[in-house]
C-alpha positions in Angstrom: 10.3 10.0 -18.6 7.8 8.3 -20.8 4.3 9.7 -21.5 1.4 7.4 -22.2 -2.4 7.9 -22.7 -5.0 5.8 -21.0 -8.4 5.9 -22.7 -11.7 4.7 -21.1 -15.3 5.8 -21.1 -14.8 8.8 -23.5 -12.0 10.0 -21.3 -8.3 10.2 -22.2 -5.7 10.7 -19.4 -2.0 11.5 -19.8 0.3 9.5 -17.4 4.0 10.1 -17.1 6.2 7.3 -16.0 9.8 7.2 -14.7 11.9 4.5 -12.9 11.6 0.8 -12.3 10.1 -1.4 -9.6 6.7 -1.4 -7.8 4.2 1.1 -9.1 3.5 4.3 -7.3 0.8 6.7 -8.5 1.3 10.4 -7.9 -1.7 12.7 -7.8 -1.2 16.4 -8.1 -2.8 19.3 -6.3 -4.8 22.3 -7.5 -4.1 24.3 -9.7 -1.2 22.1 -10.9 -0.4 19.1 -13.0 2.1 16.3 -13.2 5.0 18.7 -13.4 4.8 19.3 -9.7 6.3 15.8 -9.3 9.3 16.3 -11.6 11.8 16.5 -8.8 10.6 13.2 -7.4 10.6 11.5 -10.8 14.1 12.5 -11.6 15.4 11.7 -8.1 16.2 8.6 -6.0 12.6 7.4 -5.6 12.7 6.3 -9.3 15.7 4.0 -8.6 13.4 1.5 -6.9 9.9 2.3 -8.0 8.0 3.1 -11.2 6.5 6.5 -10.5 3.4 7.3 -12.5 2.4 11.0 -12.4 -1.2 11.4 -13.6 -2.6 14.5 -15.2 -6.1 14.5 -13.9 -8.8 15.3 -16.4 -8.5 18.8 -17.7 -4.9 19.2 -16.4 -1.6 19.1 -18.1 -1.9 16.9 -21.2 -5.3 15.4 -20.3 -8.1 17.2 -22.1 -11.0 18.8 -20.3 -14.0 16.5 -20.6 -16.7 19.2 -20.5 -17.6 18.7 -16.8 -19.1 21.6 -14.9 -17.8 20.0 -11.7 -14.7 17.9 -11.1 -16.0 15.7 -8.3 -13.3 14.0 -6.2 -15.1 10.7 -6.8 -14.9 11.2 -10.5 -11.2 11.8 -10.3 -10.8 8.7 -8.1 -12.7 6.6 -10.7 -10.4 7.9 -13.4 -7.4 7.0 -11.3 -8.8 3.5 -10.7 -9.0 3.0 -14.5 -5.3 4.1 -14.8 -4.2 1.6 -12.1 -6.2 -1.3 -13.6 -4.6 -0.5 -17.0 -1.0 -0.4 -15.7 -1.0 -2.9 -12.9 -2.4 -6.3 -11.8 -1.4 -5.6 -8.2 -2.3 -2.9 -5.6 -0.1 0.2 -5.9 1.3 2.9 -3.7 -0.8 6.1 -3.9 0.6 9.5 -3.2 -1.7 12.6 -3.2 -1.0 16.2 -2.5 -3.7 18.6 -1.5 -6.5 18.0 -4.0 -4.6 14.9 -4.9 -4.9 13.8 -1.3 -8.7 14.2 -1.5 -8.7 12.0 -4.6 -6.5 9.5 -2.8 -9.0 9.3 0.0 -11.9 8.9 -2.5 -9.9 6.1 -4.2 -9.7 4.3 -0.8 -13.4 4.8 -0.2 -14.4 3.5 -3.7 -11.5 1.2 -4.8 -9.7 0.1 -1.7 -8.4 -3.2 -3.3 -6.3 -1.1 -5.7 -4.3 0.6 -2.9 -1.2 -0.9 -1.4 -0.3 2.2 0.7 -1.3 5.9 1.1 0.8 9.0 1.4 -1.4 12.0 2.2 0.6 15.2 1.6 -0.4 18.7 2.7 -4.1 17.7 2.7 -7.0 17.2 5.0 -10.0 14.9 5.5 -12.6 17.5 6.6 -15.0 19.1 4.1 -14.9 22.9 3.4 -16.6 25.1 6.0 -19.1 27.6 4.8 -16.6 30.4 4.6 -14.3 28.2 2.5 -17.1 27.2 0.2 -17.9 30.9 -0.4 -14.3 31.6 -1.1 -14.3 28.8 -3.7 -17.2 30.5 -5.4 -15.5 33.9 -5.3 -12.4 32.4 -6.8 -14.4 30.9 -9.6 -15.9 34.2 -10.4 -12.6 35.9 -10.2 -10.8 33.6 -12.7 -13.6 34.2 -15.2 -13.5 37.9 -14.8 -9.8 38.6 -14.1 -8.0 35.7 -15.7 -5.8 32.9 -14.6 -2.7 34.9 -13.8 -4.4 37.1 -11.3 -5.8 34.0 -9.5 -2.5 32.2 -9.5 -0.5 35.2 -8.4 -2.9 35.6 -5.5 -2.3 32.0 -4.4 1.5 32.0 -4.4 2.0 33.3 -0.9 -0.4 30.6 0.5 1.1 27.8 -1.5 4.8 28.4 -0.8 6.6 29.2 2.4 8.2 32.7 2.6 11.7 33.0 1.2 14.0 35.9 0.7 13.0 38.1 -2.2 16.4 37.4 -3.9 16.4 33.6 -3.2 17.0 32.1 -6.7 15.3 28.8 -5.7 12.3 30.6 -4.3 12.0 32.6 -7.5 12.2 29.4 -9.6 9.5 27.8 -7.4 7.1 30.7 -8.0 7.8 30.6 -11.7 7.1 26.8 -11.8 3.8 27.2 -10.0 2.7 30.1 -12.1 3.6 28.2 -15.3 1.3 25.3 -14.3 -1.6 27.4 -13.0 -1.7 29.7 -15.9 -1.7 26.8 -18.4 -4.9 25.3 -17.0 -8.1 26.1 -19.0 -10.4 28.4 -17.1 -13.1 25.7 -17.4 -10.8 23.3 -15.6 -10.2 25.8 -12.8 -13.9 26.5 -12.3 -14.7 22.7 -12.3 -11.9 22.0 -9.8 -13.1 24.8 -7.5 -16.7 23.4 -7.6 -15.5 19.9 -6.9 -13.3 21.1 -4.0 -16.2 23.1 -2.6 -18.6 20.1 -2.7 -16.3 17.3 -1.6 -17.6 15.1 1.2 -16.2 15.0 4.7 -13.9 12.0 4.9 -13.1 12.3 8.6 -15.3 9.4 9.6 -13.7 7.2 7.0 -10.1 7.6 8.3 -10.3 4.8 10.9 -11.3 2.4 8.0 -7.9 2.9 6.3 -6.1 -0.4 6.8 -3.1 0.0 4.5 0.2 1.6 5.7 -0.3 5.4 5.6 2.2 8.3 5.7 1.0 11.8 6.4 3.3 14.6 5.4 2.9 18.3 6.0 5.0 21.5 5.7 5.7 23.2 9.0 4.6 26.5 7.5 1.6 25.2 5.5 -1.1 27.9 5.8 -3.7 26.0 3.8 -3.7 22.6 5.6 -1.7 23.4 8.8 0.2 20.8 10.8 -2.6 20.5 13.3 -4.8 19.1 10.4 -2.1 16.5 9.6 -1.8 15.5 13.2 -5.6 14.9 13.5 -5.5 12.8 10.3 -2.6 10.7 11.5 -4.2 10.2 14.9 -7.3 8.9 13.3 -5.6 6.3 11.0 -4.3 3.2 12.9 -0.5 3.0 12.7 -0.2 6.1 10.5 3.2 7.9 10.4 3.5 11.6 10.5 6.3 13.7 9.0 6.5 17.5 9.4 9.0 19.0 7.0 10.6 22.3 8.2 10.7 25.5 6.1 7.9 24.3 3.8 4.5 25.6 2.9 1.8 23.7 1.0 4.0 22.1 -1.7 6.5 20.0 0.2 7.6 17.8 -2.8 8.6 21.0 -4.7 9.9 23.0 -1.8 12.1 20.3 -0.1 12.3 17.5 -2.7 15.2 15.8 -1.0 13.5 15.6 2.4 10.3 14.5 0.8 12.1 11.7 -1.1 13.8 10.5 2.0 10.6 10.3 4.0 8.6 8.6 1.2 11.5 6.3 0.3 11.9 5.2 3.9 8.2 4.6 4.3 8.0 2.4 1.2 11.2 0.5 2.3 9.5 -0.4 5.6 6.4 -1.7 3.7 8.5 -3.7 1.2 11.0 -5.0 3.7 13.9 -3.3 1.8 
């Protein structure tokens, strides 16, 4: 895996590349970074595609830019700069959770850059009032109690239940904690504010004209299968894949099943 830095408008983003072939940009969720895609980047998807896992500003190896709010539109503009730097052609875009919100914003603002969309464990609707209040409470909690308390409290929502002595489940929890606790508190607060204030994209879904795959974990408690079904129904020709035994992090929880679904989707688009 190769790491590069893309600089523009006083911003410097780390991007991590693996594989060969048509470009596919991978957008991580909250409170994570590019490492959530490591299974995909070291798996069969990289045999036929160049996978580009972006560290959004303030995440992973991309420095925080001093923003009080990480608006999804700002993230999308950042990703558009990455795509323009790396490719002269539209690219496949894959976004999980917050990354899915960014992918939708990218379509809304920079549609010519998008060859296809994969929206994973995400939704189009904006936060309801109760969810907005919960974002504010989480922002206060991370400032007062620290990152580990916030991350630990999220684990049971992010991951499907596994046996207490399941080695893979224990490793998953450790991987998620490692990412979440490495984020600056400033980044977490800015993310939460951006998530709280993001626009409702439901009305935009019928405007999506590129091939679209919607993926959801069967046990996703944050964006349940019903949300995914509504998204897929609103996008003409969209495909829906529900992955059993998964929570909110399908690419980490069932990497082989995720790779099969995404690889088959890309193959249908590319005629391979």
